[in-house]
C-alpha positions in Angstrom: -3.6 -17.3 17.6 -1.8 -14.4 19.0 -4.4 -11.9 18.3 -3.6 -11.8 14.6 -6.9 -12.5 13.7 -9.8 -10.0 14.3 -13.6 -11.9 13.2 -14.4 -15.5 11.9 -14.4 -16.7 8.2 -16.4 -19.1 6.9 -13.2 -20.1 4.7 -10.9 -21.0 7.5 -8.9 -23.7 5.3 -7.7 -20.6 3.2 -6.9 -18.2 5.9 -3.7 -19.8 7.6 -1.6 -17.3 8.3 1.8 -17.3 6.4 4.9 -16.2 8.2 6.6 -14.8 4.9 3.9 -13.8 1.9 5.0 -14.8 -1.4 3.0 -13.7 -3.2 0.2 -10.6 -3.7 -2.8 -12.9 -3.8 -1.4 -14.7 -0.4 -1.2 -11.1 0.8 -4.6 -10.1 -0.1 -5.8 -13.5 1.3 -4.5 -13.0 4.7 -6.2 -9.3 4.7 -9.4 -10.2 3.7 -9.7 -13.2 5.8 -9.3 -10.2 8.6 -5.5 -10.9 10.0 -3.8 -8.3 11.5 -0.4 -7.5 10.3 2.6 -5.4 10.6 5.1 -3.9 7.9 8.3 -4.7 9.3 10.0 -1.6 10.1 13.3 -2.9 9.8 13.1 -2.8 6.1 12.7 -0.3 3.6 8.9 -1.5 2.4 5.5 -1.2 2.4 2.0 -2.1 0.8 -0.5 -0.3 -1.5 -3.7 -1.3 -0.6 -6.1 -0.3 -3.3 -9.6 -0.3 -2.6 -12.5 0.0 -4.9 -12.1 4.0 -5.4 -8.8 4.9 -3.7 -5.7 3.2 -2.2 -3.7 3.7 1.0 0.0 3.2 1.7 1.0 1.2 4.6 4.7 2.1 4.9 7.0 0.7 7.8 5.7 0.0 11.3 2.1 0.7 9.9 -1.0 -1.9 10.9 -2.5 -3.9 8.0 -5.7 -6.1 7.5 -7.8 -6.6 10.5 -11.6 -4.8 10.0 -9.5 -1.8 8.3 -9.1 -3.3 5.0 -11.7 -6.0 4.5 -12.5 -4.3 1.2 -9.2 -4.3 0.0 -9.4 -5.7 -3.8 -5.8 -5.6 -4.4 -2.3 -5.4 -3.0 0.8 -3.8 -4.3 4.3 -4.4 -2.5 6.2 -1.9 -2.9 10.0 -3.0 -2.1 11.6 -6.1 -0.1 8.0 -6.2 1.8 8.3 -8.4 5.2 4.7 -8.1 6.9 5.1 -9.4 10.3 2.4 -10.1 13.6 2.4 -7.7 16.3 2.7 -9.5 19.2 1.4 -6.9 22.3 -1.2 -4.6 22.4 1.2 -1.7 22.7 2.8 -3.2 19.2 -0.5 -3.2 17.5 -1.4 0.3 18.9 1.9 1.5 17.7 1.2 0.0 14.5 -2.3 1.6 14.1 -1.0 5.1 15.0 1.7 4.7 12.1 -0.8 3.5 9.5 -2.9 6.7 10.3 0.4 8.9 9.7 1.2 7.5 6.3 -2.3 8.1 5.6 -2.4 11.7 6.9 1.0 12.0 4.7 -1.0 10.6 1.1 -3.6 13.0 2.0 -1.5 16.3 2.3 -1.0 15.8 -1.3 -4.7 15.1 -2.1 -5.0 19.0 -1.1 -3.7 19.8 -4.2 -6.2 20.9 -6.5 -4.2 20.2 -9.8 -3.9 16.2 -10.9 -0.4 16.9 -12.3 0.3 18.3 -9.3 -0.9 15.5 -6.9 0.8 12.8 -9.2 4.1 15.1 -9.0 4.1 14.9 -5.3 3.3 11.4 -4.3 6.6 10.2 -7.1 8.4 12.6 -5.4 7.8 11.0 -2.1 8.4 7.6 -2.9 11.7 9.1 -4.9 12.9 10.5 -1.8 12.4 6.8 0.3 13.1 4.0 -2.4 15.2 3.3 -5.3 14.2 3.8 -8.6 13.9 0.7 -10.0 11.5 0.1 -7.2 9.6 2.7 -8.1 9.5 1.7 -11.6 7.4 -1.7 -10.7 4.6 0.4 -9.2 1.7 0.3 -11.9 0.6 3.9 -12.6 -2.9 3.1 -11.5 -1.5 2.5 -7.8 0.0 5.6 -7.5 -3.1 7.3 -9.3 -5.6 6.0 -6.8 -3.2 7.2 -4.0 -3.7 10.5 -4.6 -7.1 10.6 -6.5 -5.9 11.5 -10.4 -5.5 9.1 -13.9 -3.4 6.8 -14.5 -2.7 9.0 -17.4 -1.4 11.8 -15.1 0.8 9.7 -13.6 2.0 8.4 -17.1 2.3 12.0 -18.0 4.8 12.9 -14.8 6.6 10.2 -15.1 7.8 10.3 -18.6 11.1 11.2 -19.4 11.2 15.5 -20.1 11.1 16.0 -23.9 9.2 12.7 -24.8 6.2 13.5 -26.5 4.4 10.3 -27.4 2.8 8.5 -24.3 2.2 4.8 -24.5 -1.0 3.7 -23.4 -1.4 0.4 -22.5 -4.8 -1.3 -23.9 
């Protein structure tokens, strides 16, 4: 399988690699099956990998899947997501290093003690890289998991200045 699978699965019929992932469930299935993929570094795109108590952002060039992400519970595509299979050992190594860099970048925001400050910093980082429409499609809880705050903190930072009422989803 050209190094696309690391480990075996009892559900091989559900673990076929799809060249272009059309839905979040297809992506999550590939990740849970242990496929090693890479976020296409020729596009402004990425993937938020939501786990039980935190989330990680994998931006362009970063590895996703393999044994690192089998505990992933949900994925949030960012931008026009394109996942590709690294073809060589060097590509895989580079993708692992880039994933680590994205994690370290996000970790810098979590070093701030104030939740609103962490929420503002992650939103600022995404605004520097993605357009407003893309950012608006990312749920508050995904941003919150990235920097260890409540979704309410993200909603507070996202609301327009002067708006007094905050809508809470029930």
